[in-house]
C-alpha positions, 0 to 999 in steps of 0.5 A, a space after each residue: 504526529 499527523 499532517 493534512 495534505 493539499 486535499 484536506 486528507 489526514 496522514 501519519 508522518 511516521 508508521 504505527 503499524 507495518 507488515 508484509 504484503 502477501 497473496 498477490 498471486 491469488 487476490 488483491 491486497 487491502 487493509 480493511 475491516 478484516 484487519 482487526 489490530 488497526 483502528 477504525 475497521 471500516 473501509 479500505 485504510 490507506 497504506 504506503 508500499 516499501 519495496 524491499 528489492 533493489 529493482 523497480 516494481 510496477 503495480 496496479 493500485 487504487 489510490 485513496 480517491 478510489 481510482 485505479 492506477 495502472 503500472 505505477 512504479 515503486 522504487 526501492 524503499 518506501 514510496 510516498 504514494 498513499 493506496 488502498 489496494 494492490 490489485 492482483 498481479 499473478 506473481 511478483 518477480 523473483 526476489 521481490 519483497 513488499 511491505 505496507 506501512 501506515 
């Protein structure tokens, strides 16, 4: 099942793929051409972020329009903001675990 946003972007209403977000201490995180199990292995693939912790997490992310959003808040659970990149942040606070889904 899919949906079109007000700006005409095609989005999924359910997750077909998901996984753990890792490596933010050493580099940016994205689902790009080096992710072989996702379709259309070209460019950055939009995804949602699930914050599995009990506290808000603030991340610098790139949205689907390619704009950097600094210090974006991600509350516990899945957040409705579609992103294509999570920028390197040094390290996440203790006890924080993040998942991606699309």
